[in-house]
PyMOL commands that place a pseudoatom at each C-alpha (Angstrom):
pseudoatom trace, name=CA, resn=MET, resi=1, chain=A, elem=C, hetatm=0, pos=[-10.668, -15.485, -6.260]
pseudoatom trace, name=CA, resn=PRO, resi=2, chain=A, elem=C, hetatm=0, pos=[-9.239, -14.376, -2.866]
pseudoatom trace, name=CA, resn=ARG, resi=3, chain=A, elem=C, hetatm=0, pos=[-9.974, -10.818, -1.746]
pseudoatom trace, name=CA, resn=TYR, resi=4, chain=A, elem=C, hetatm=0, pos=[-7.604, -8.441, 0.048]
pseudoatom trace, name=CA, resn=ARG, resi=5, chain=A, elem=C, hetatm=0, pos=[-7.904, -5.199, 1.977]
pseudoatom trace, name=CA, resn=ALA, resi=6, chain=A, elem=C, hetatm=0, pos=[-5.214, -2.499, 2.103]
pseudoatom trace, name=CA, resn=LYS, resi=7, chain=A, elem=C, hetatm=0, pos=[-3.532, -2.123, 5.475]
pseudoatom trace, name=CA, resn=PRO, resi=8, chain=A, elem=C, hetatm=0, pos=[-4.331, 1.163, 7.168]
pseudoatom trace, name=CA, resn=ILE, resi=9, chain=A, elem=C, hetatm=0, pos=[-1.355, 3.482, 6.795]
pseudoatom trace, name=CA, resn=GLU, resi=10, chain=A, elem=C, hetatm=0, pos=[-0.795, 7.183, 7.324]
pseudoatom trace, name=CA, resn=ILE, resi=11, chain=A, elem=C, hetatm=0, pos=[0.653, 9.289, 4.527]
pseudoatom trace, name=CA, resn=GLU, resi=12, chain=A, elem=C, hetatm=0, pos=[1.578, 12.917, 4.025]
pseudoatom trace, name=CA, resn=ALA, resi=13, chain=A, elem=C, hetatm=0, pos=[-0.046, 14.768, 1.143]
pseudoatom trace, name=CA, resn=ALA, resi=14, chain=A, elem=C, hetatm=0, pos=[-0.272, 18.281, -0.262]
pseudoatom trace, name=CA, resn=GLN, resi=15, chain=A, elem=C, hetatm=0, pos=[-2.630, 19.410, -3.018]
pseudoatom trace, name=CA, resn=TRP, resi=16, chain=A, elem=C, hetatm=0, pos=[-0.822, 21.007, -5.956]
pseudoatom trace, name=CA, resn=TRP, resi=17, chain=A, elem=C, hetatm=0, pos=[-2.242, 23.846, -8.023]
pseudoatom trace, name=CA, resn=VAL, resi=18, chain=A, elem=C, hetatm=0, pos=[0.795, 25.903, -9.090]
pseudoatom trace, name=CA, resn=ASN, resi=19, chain=A, elem=C, hetatm=0, pos=[4.552, 25.828, -8.752]
pseudoatom trace, name=CA, resn=GLY, resi=20, chain=A, elem=C, hetatm=0, pos=[5.489, 26.221, -5.096]
pseudoatom trace, name=CA, resn=ASP, resi=21, chain=A, elem=C, hetatm=0, pos=[2.373, 24.598, -3.603]
pseudoatom trace, name=CA, resn=HIS, resi=22, chain=A, elem=C, hetatm=0, pos=[4.264, 21.616, -2.212]
pseudoatom trace, name=CA, resn=PRO, resi=23, chain=A, elem=C, hetatm=0, pos=[5.788, 22.511, 1.184]
pseudoatom trace, name=CA, resn=GLU, resi=24, chain=A, elem=C, hetatm=0, pos=[9.251, 21.414, 0.004]
pseudoatom trace, name=CA, resn=ASP, resi=25, chain=A, elem=C, hetatm=0, pos=[9.139, 23.256, -3.340]
pseudoatom trace, name=CA, resn=GLY, resi=26, chain=A, elem=C, hetatm=0, pos=[10.299, 26.693, -2.243]
pseudoatom trace, name=CA, resn=PRO, resi=27, chain=A, elem=C, hetatm=0, pos=[9.107, 30.056, -3.594]
pseudoatom trace, name=CA, resn=THR, resi=28, chain=A, elem=C, hetatm=0, pos=[6.520, 30.140, -6.370]
pseudoatom trace, name=CA, resn=ASP, resi=29, chain=A, elem=C, hetatm=0, pos=[8.748, 32.224, -8.643]
pseudoatom trace, name=CA, resn=HIS, resi=30, chain=A, elem=C, hetatm=0, pos=[11.304, 29.395, -8.910]
pseudoatom trace, name=CA, resn=GLU, resi=31, chain=A, elem=C, hetatm=0, pos=[11.077, 25.851, -10.179]
pseudoatom trace, name=CA, resn=GLY, resi=32, chain=A, elem=C, hetatm=0, pos=[10.073, 23.455, -7.408]
pseudoatom trace, name=CA, resn=ARG, resi=33, chain=A, elem=C, hetatm=0, pos=[12.292, 20.719, -6.014]
pseudoatom trace, name=CA, resn=ILE, resi=34, chain=A, elem=C, hetatm=0, pos=[9.400, 18.217, -5.826]
pseudoatom trace, name=CA, resn=VAL, resi=35, chain=A, elem=C, hetatm=0, pos=[7.032, 19.323, -8.612]
pseudoatom trace, name=CA, resn=ARG, resi=36, chain=A, elem=C, hetatm=0, pos=[9.036, 20.837, -11.461]
pseudoatom trace, name=CA, resn=TYR, resi=37, chain=A, elem=C, hetatm=0, pos=[7.880, 22.781, -14.489]
pseudoatom trace, name=CA, resn=PHE, resi=38, chain=A, elem=C, hetatm=0, pos=[6.329, 20.666, -17.240]
pseudoatom trace, name=CA, resn=ARG, resi=39, chain=A, elem=C, hetatm=0, pos=[8.585, 20.812, -20.302]
pseudoatom trace, name=CA, resn=HIS, resi=40, chain=A, elem=C, hetatm=0, pos=[7.880, 18.962, -23.496]
pseudoatom trace, name=CA, resn=PRO, resi=41, chain=A, elem=C, hetatm=0, pos=[8.862, 20.168, -26.929]
pseudoatom trace, name=CA, resn=GLY, resi=42, chain=A, elem=C, hetatm=0, pos=[6.563, 19.831, -29.848]
pseudoatom trace, name=CA, resn=PRO, resi=43, chain=A, elem=C, hetatm=0, pos=[3.202, 21.080, -31.036]
pseudoatom trace, name=CA, resn=ASP, resi=44, chain=A, elem=C, hetatm=0, pos=[1.196, 18.457, -29.085]
pseudoatom trace, name=CA, resn=TYR, resi=45, chain=A, elem=C, hetatm=0, pos=[2.119, 20.269, -25.848]
pseudoatom trace, name=CA, resn=ALA, resi=46, chain=A, elem=C, hetatm=0, pos=[1.999, 23.893, -27.008]
pseudoatom trace, name=CA, resn=GLY, resi=47, chain=A, elem=C, hetatm=0, pos=[0.743, 26.496, -24.571]
pseudoatom trace, name=CA, resn=ASP, resi=48, chain=A, elem=C, hetatm=0, pos=[-2.770, 26.673, -26.010]
pseudoatom trace, name=CA, resn=VAL, resi=49, chain=A, elem=C, hetatm=0, pos=[-3.280, 22.890, -26.367]
pseudoatom trace, name=CA, resn=LEU, resi=50, chain=A, elem=C, hetatm=0, pos=[-5.503, 21.304, -23.703]
pseudoatom trace, name=CA, resn=HIS, resi=51, chain=A, elem=C, hetatm=0, pos=[-4.544, 18.196, -21.743]
pseudoatom trace, name=CA, resn=GLU, resi=52, chain=A, elem=C, hetatm=0, pos=[-7.344, 15.687, -22.309]
pseudoatom trace, name=CA, resn=ALA, resi=53, chain=A, elem=C, hetatm=0, pos=[-7.276, 14.384, -18.713]
pseudoatom trace, name=CA, resn=CYS, resi=54, chain=A, elem=C, hetatm=0, pos=[-8.054, 17.709, -17.008]
pseudoatom trace, name=CA, resn=ASN, resi=55, chain=A, elem=C, hetatm=0, pos=[-8.984, 20.084, -19.857]
pseudoatom trace, name=CA, resn=ARG, resi=56, chain=A, elem=C, hetatm=0, pos=[-6.323, 22.659, -18.902]
pseudoatom trace, name=CA, resn=ILE, resi=57, chain=A, elem=C, hetatm=0, pos=[-3.512, 24.055, -21.026]
pseudoatom trace, name=CA, resn=TRP, resi=58, chain=A, elem=C, hetatm=0, pos=[-0.175, 22.255, -20.773]
pseudoatom trace, name=CA, resn=HIS, resi=59, chain=A, elem=C, hetatm=0, pos=[1.603, 25.384, -19.516]
pseudoatom trace, name=CA, resn=VAL, resi=60, chain=A, elem=C, hetatm=0, pos=[-0.030, 25.073, -16.045]
pseudoatom trace, name=CA, resn=HIS, resi=61, chain=A, elem=C, hetatm=0, pos=[1.061, 21.457, -15.472]
pseudoatom trace, name=CA, resn=GLY, resi=62, chain=A, elem=C, hetatm=0, pos=[3.927, 20.122, -13.390]
pseudoatom trace, name=CA, resn=TRP, resi=63, chain=A, elem=C, hetatm=0, pos=[6.237, 17.134, -13.563]
pseudoatom trace, name=CA, resn=ILE, resi=64, chain=A, elem=C, hetatm=0, pos=[7.298, 14.823, -10.736]
pseudoatom trace, name=CA, resn=ASP, resi=65, chain=A, elem=C, hetatm=0, pos=[9.862, 12.033, -10.626]
pseudoatom trace, name=CA, resn=THR, resi=66, chain=A, elem=C, hetatm=0, pos=[8.476, 8.811, -9.137]
pseudoatom trace, name=CA, resn=LEU, resi=67, chain=A, elem=C, hetatm=0, pos=[9.815, 5.305, -8.595]
pseudoatom trace, name=CA, resn=GLU, resi=68, chain=A, elem=C, hetatm=0, pos=[8.170, 4.310, -11.893]
pseudoatom trace, name=CA, resn=GLY, resi=69, chain=A, elem=C, hetatm=0, pos=[9.617, 7.266, -13.802]
pseudoatom trace, name=CA, resn=GLY, resi=70, chain=A, elem=C, hetatm=0, pos=[8.237, 10.751, -14.383]
pseudoatom trace, name=CA, resn=HIS, resi=71, chain=A, elem=C, hetatm=0, pos=[4.578, 11.715, -14.215]
pseudoatom trace, name=CA, resn=ILE, resi=72, chain=A, elem=C, hetatm=0, pos=[2.540, 14.734, -15.268]
pseudoatom trace, name=CA, resn=VAL, resi=73, chain=A, elem=C, hetatm=0, pos=[0.933, 16.661, -12.405]
pseudoatom trace, name=CA, resn=CYS, resi=74, chain=A, elem=C, hetatm=0, pos=[-2.386, 18.361, -13.210]
pseudoatom trace, name=CA, resn=PRO, resi=75, chain=A, elem=C, hetatm=0, pos=[-3.577, 21.350, -11.179]
pseudoatom trace, name=CA, resn=GLY, resi=76, chain=A, elem=C, hetatm=0, pos=[-5.569, 19.947, -8.255]
pseudoatom trace, name=CA, resn=ASP, resi=77, chain=A, elem=C, hetatm=0, pos=[-3.684, 16.639, -8.033]
pseudoatom trace, name=CA, resn=TRP, resi=78, chain=A, elem=C, hetatm=0, pos=[-2.506, 15.547, -4.605]
pseudoatom trace, name=CA, resn=ILE, resi=79, chain=A, elem=C, hetatm=0, pos=[1.205, 14.843, -4.108]
pseudoatom trace, name=CA, resn=VAL, resi=80, chain=A, elem=C, hetatm=0, pos=[1.401, 11.854, -1.771]
pseudoatom trace, name=CA, resn=THR, resi=81, chain=A, elem=C, hetatm=0, pos=[4.533, 10.901, 0.145]
pseudoatom trace, name=CA, resn=GLY, resi=82, chain=A, elem=C, hetatm=0, pos=[4.646, 7.139, 0.626]
pseudoatom trace, name=CA, resn=LEU, resi=83, chain=A, elem=C, hetatm=0, pos=[6.075, 5.019, 3.422]
pseudoatom trace, name=CA, resn=GLN, resi=84, chain=A, elem=C, hetatm=0, pos=[9.594, 5.051, 2.012]
pseudoatom trace, name=CA, resn=GLY, resi=85, chain=A, elem=C, hetatm=0, pos=[9.620, 8.758, 1.130]
pseudoatom trace, name=CA, resn=GLU, resi=86, chain=A, elem=C, hetatm=0, pos=[8.578, 8.206, -2.495]
pseudoatom trace, name=CA, resn=ARG, resi=87, chain=A, elem=C, hetatm=0, pos=[6.243, 10.793, -4.016]
pseudoatom trace, name=CA, resn=TYR, resi=88, chain=A, elem=C, hetatm=0, pos=[3.561, 10.404, -6.631]
pseudoatom trace, name=CA, resn=PRO, resi=89, chain=A, elem=C, hetatm=0, pos=[0.512, 12.315, -7.913]
pseudoatom trace, name=CA, resn=VAL, resi=90, chain=A, elem=C, hetatm=0, pos=[-3.035, 11.162, -7.128]
pseudoatom trace, name=CA, resn=LYS, resi=91, chain=A, elem=C, hetatm=0, pos=[-6.155, 12.511, -8.854]
pseudoatom trace, name=CA, resn=PRO, resi=92, chain=A, elem=C, hetatm=0, pos=[-8.571, 14.308, -6.472]
pseudoatom trace, name=CA, resn=ARG, resi=93, chain=A, elem=C, hetatm=0, pos=[-11.442, 11.818, -6.789]
pseudoatom trace, name=CA, resn=ILE, resi=94, chain=A, elem=C, hetatm=0, pos=[-9.107, 8.856, -6.156]
pseudoatom trace, name=CA, resn=PHE, resi=95, chain=A, elem=C, hetatm=0, pos=[-7.531, 10.695, -3.221]
pseudoatom trace, name=CA, resn=THR, resi=96, chain=A, elem=C, hetatm=0, pos=[-10.879, 11.392, -1.505]
pseudoatom trace, name=CA, resn=ALA, resi=97, chain=A, elem=C, hetatm=0, pos=[-12.054, 7.803, -2.125]
pseudoatom trace, name=CA, resn=THR, resi=98, chain=A, elem=C, hetatm=0, pos=[-8.840, 6.363, -0.688]
pseudoatom trace, name=CA, resn=TYR, resi=99, chain=A, elem=C, hetatm=0, pos=[-7.703, 8.716, 2.105]
pseudoatom trace, name=CA, resn=GLU, resi=100, chain=A, elem=C, hetatm=0, pos=[-9.289, 10.509, 5.038]
pseudoatom trace, name=CA, resn=PRO, resi=101, chain=A, elem=C, hetatm=0, pos=[-7.814, 13.039, 7.498]
pseudoatom trace, name=CA, resn=VAL, resi=102, chain=A, elem=C, hetatm=0, pos=[-6.038, 11.630, 10.554]
pseudoatom trace, name=CA, resn=GLU, resi=103, chain=A, elem=C, hetatm=0, pos=[-7.138, 12.935, 13.937]
pseudoatom trace, name=CA, resn=ALA, resi=104, chain=A, elem=C, hetatm=0, pos=[-4.295, 14.434, 15.971]
for i in range(1, 104): cmd.bond("trace and resi %d" % i, "trace and resi %d" % (i + 1))
show_as sticks, trace
zoom trace
């Protein structure tokens, strides 16, 4: 099978921990424009229920709209801005395996 290598590209990224962490979100006491509050009715997402992927309560999660639809943002995820301005969350271990800082 043929093999391929990703072209080197530069991206912008900001690590998200709480509402307001993304530079375009605004103040932390308001809902962000990029990463919004996570809202999901029902007992499976109650405030004391843990998210299996990160082992944190649902109340501290965010939500981001992507080209593929909406995605949950866990505390510590990186918000990457792609080549066409699209944004998406990337888990920390994937981010560090895929990206490295760009020298000025």
